[in-house]
FITORNU-21000 format. One line per 2 residues: number of its first residue (from 1); their letters; for each residue x, y, z of N, C-alpha, C, O. Coordinates in nm, 2 decimals. Atoms other than C-alpha are relative to their C-alpha. Layout:
<recs>
NUM) a) X,Y,Z,X,Y,Z,X,Y,Z,X,Y,Z; ...
</recs>
This chain:
<recs>
1) mk) -0.14,-0.01,-0.05,2.16,-3.12,1.10,0.08,0.05,-0.12,0.08,0.00,-0.23; -0.09,-0.06,0.11,2.41,-2.91,0.91,0.15,-0.04,0.02,0.20,-0.04,0.14
3) yk) -0.14,0.03,-0.01,2.76,-3.03,0.83,0.08,0.09,-0.08,0.04,0.14,-0.19; -0.09,-0.07,0.08,3.06,-2.84,0.71,0.10,-0.09,-0.07,0.15,-0.18,-0.01
5) fd) -0.09,0.08,0.07,3.27,-3.00,0.44,0.13,0.07,-0.03,0.13,0.19,-0.06; -0.12,-0.06,0.03,3.63,-2.95,0.39,0.01,0.00,-0.15,0.01,-0.10,-0.22
7) en) -0.01,-0.02,0.15,3.66,-2.81,0.03,0.11,-0.08,-0.07,0.08,-0.13,-0.18; -0.10,0.08,0.06,3.99,-2.98,-0.04,-0.02,-0.14,-0.01,0.01,-0.21,-0.11
9) iy) 0.03,0.14,0.00,3.88,-3.32,0.06,-0.12,-0.03,-0.10,-0.11,-0.13,-0.17; 0.12,0.02,0.10,3.55,-3.28,-0.14,0.06,0.01,-0.14,0.01,-0.07,-0.23
11) ar) -0.05,-0.01,0.14,3.75,-3.17,-0.45,0.08,-0.13,-0.04,0.06,-0.18,-0.15; -0.08,0.13,0.02,3.98,-3.48,-0.42,-0.10,-0.11,-0.02,-0.07,-0.19,-0.11
13) ln) 0.09,0.11,0.02,3.68,-3.71,-0.39,-0.07,0.01,-0.13,-0.08,-0.09,-0.20; 0.06,-0.02,0.13,3.51,-3.55,-0.69,0.10,-0.05,-0.11,0.06,-0.11,-0.21
15) la) -0.09,0.04,0.09,3.83,-3.60,-0.88,0.02,-0.15,-0.01,0.04,-0.20,-0.12; -0.01,0.14,0.00,3.87,-3.96,-0.78,-0.12,-0.06,-0.07,-0.11,-0.16,-0.15
17) et) 0.12,0.06,0.06,3.51,-4.04,-0.88,0.00,0.03,-0.16,-0.04,-0.06,-0.24; 0.00,-0.03,0.14,3.57,-3.87,-1.22,0.10,-0.10,-0.07,0.07,-0.15,-0.18
19) if) -0.10,0.09,0.06,3.88,-4.08,-1.28,-0.06,-0.14,-0.01,-0.03,-0.21,-0.11; 0.07,0.13,0.01,3.69,-4.40,-1.20,-0.11,-0.01,-0.11,-0.13,-0.11,-0.18
21) si) 0.10,0.00,0.10,3.41,-4.30,-1.43,0.07,-0.01,-0.14,0.02,-0.08,-0.22; -0.08,0.01,0.12,3.66,-4.24,-1.71,0.05,-0.14,-0.03,0.03,-0.20,-0.14
23) lk) -0.05,0.14,0.03,3.82,-4.58,-1.66,-0.11,-0.10,-0.03,-0.09,-0.19,-0.11; 0.11,0.08,0.02,3.48,-4.75,-1.65,-0.05,0.02,-0.15,-0.08,-0.08,-0.22
25) rk) 0.04,-0.03,0.14,3.38,-4.58,-1.98,0.10,-0.06,-0.10,0.05,-0.11,-0.20; -0.11,0.04,0.10,3.71,-4.66,-2.16,0.02,-0.15,0.00,0.04,-0.21,-0.10
27) yg) -0.05,0.14,-0.01,3.78,-5.01,-2.03,-0.11,-0.10,0.04,-0.08,-0.22,0.05; 0.11,0.09,-0.04,3.44,-5.15,-1.93,-0.01,-0.01,0.16,0.08,0.02,0.23
29) en) 0.03,0.01,-0.14,3.28,-5.21,-1.59,0.03,-0.13,0.06,0.05,-0.14,0.18; -0.02,0.14,-0.05,3.34,-5.58,-1.56,0.14,-0.02,0.05,0.23,0.02,-0.01
31) lc) -0.13,0.03,-0.06,3.62,-5.68,-1.32,-0.02,-0.15,0.03,-0.13,-0.21,0.04; 0.00,0.14,-0.04,3.72,-6.04,-1.22,-0.05,-0.01,0.14,-0.06,0.08,0.22
33) kr) 0.06,0.02,-0.13,3.57,-6.19,-0.91,0.11,-0.01,0.10,0.09,0.02,0.22; -0.11,0.00,-0.10,3.91,-6.24,-0.74,0.06,0.14,0.02,0.09,0.21,-0.07
35) yr) -0.04,-0.15,-0.05,4.02,-5.93,-0.54,0.14,0.03,-0.06,0.16,0.13,-0.11; -0.13,-0.03,0.05,4.39,-5.96,-0.63,0.01,0.03,-0.15,0.08,0.13,-0.19
37) iq) -0.01,-0.03,0.14,4.33,-5.98,-1.00,-0.08,0.14,-0.03,-0.04,0.21,-0.12; 0.07,-0.13,0.02,4.08,-5.68,-0.97,0.10,0.11,0.02,0.11,0.20,-0.06
39) vk) -0.09,-0.11,-0.04,4.35,-5.47,-0.80,0.11,0.01,-0.11,0.15,0.12,-0.15; -0.10,0.00,0.11,4.61,-5.57,-1.07,-0.06,0.07,-0.12,0.00,0.15,-0.19
41) kv) 0.07,-0.07,0.11,4.36,-5.47,-1.34,-0.01,0.14,0.01,0.02,0.22,-0.09; 0.02,-0.15,-0.03,4.28,-5.13,-1.19,0.13,0.06,0.00,0.15,0.17,-0.06
43) kl) -0.13,-0.06,0.01,4.65,-5.06,-1.14,0.05,0.01,-0.14,0.11,0.11,-0.18; -0.05,0.00,0.13,4.73,-5.15,-1.49,-0.08,0.10,-0.09,-0.02,0.17,-0.18
45) kl) 0.08,-0.09,0.07,4.44,-4.95,-1.63,0.04,0.15,0.04,0.06,0.23,-0.05; -0.05,-0.13,-0.04,4.56,-4.64,-1.42,0.13,0.03,-0.06,0.16,0.14,-0.11
47) li) -0.13,-0.02,0.07,4.91,-4.69,-1.55,-0.01,0.03,-0.15,0.06,0.13,-0.20; 0.03,-0.03,0.14,4.79,-4.70,-1.91,-0.05,0.14,-0.02,-0.01,0.22,-0.11
49) rn) 0.06,-0.14,0.01,4.58,-4.39,-1.86,0.10,0.10,0.02,0.11,0.20,-0.06; -0.10,-0.10,-0.03,4.86,-4.20,-1.70,0.11,0.01,-0.11,0.15,0.12,-0.15
51) hk) -0.09,0.01,0.11,5.10,-4.31,-1.98,-0.05,0.08,-0.12,0.02,0.16,-0.18; 0.05,-0.07,0.12,4.87,-4.20,-2.25,-0.01,0.16,0.02,0.01,0.24,-0.07
53) rn) 0.01,-0.14,-0.04,4.81,-3.87,-2.07,0.14,0.07,-0.01,0.15,0.18,-0.07; -0.14,-0.05,0.00,5.19,-3.81,-2.03,0.05,0.02,-0.15,0.11,0.12,-0.19
55) vk) -0.04,-0.01,0.14,5.25,-3.88,-2.40,-0.08,0.12,-0.07,-0.02,0.19,-0.15; 0.08,-0.11,0.06,4.97,-3.64,-2.50,0.05,0.13,0.03,0.06,0.22,-0.05
57) im) -0.06,-0.13,-0.05,5.12,-3.36,-2.29,0.13,0.02,-0.06,0.16,0.13,-0.11; -0.14,-0.02,0.06,5.47,-3.42,-2.43,-0.02,0.03,-0.15,0.05,0.12,-0.20
59) cl) 0.02,-0.03,0.15,5.33,-3.41,-2.79,-0.05,0.14,-0.01,-0.01,0.21,-0.10; 0.05,-0.14,0.01,5.15,-3.08,-2.71,0.11,0.10,0.03,0.10,0.21,-0.02
61) tg) -0.10,-0.09,-0.04,5.45,-2.92,-2.55,0.12,0.00,-0.09,0.20,0.10,-0.09; -0.12,0.00,0.10,5.70,-3.02,-2.82,0.10,-0.08,0.05,0.20,-0.10,-0.01
</recs>
């Protein structure tokens, strides 16, 4: 059986998997057992990553 994939959706999925891979590499794979704490930690890690990226871009552009 052959399926057609939407290229835009596939690209976004690939991007999301890449970001999670980067987060796991940088901050470790272990998360707390409680769901709410897990969500807070992931949001914090994403916030830190985005902040670092924005600062890096600002430094490069002057």
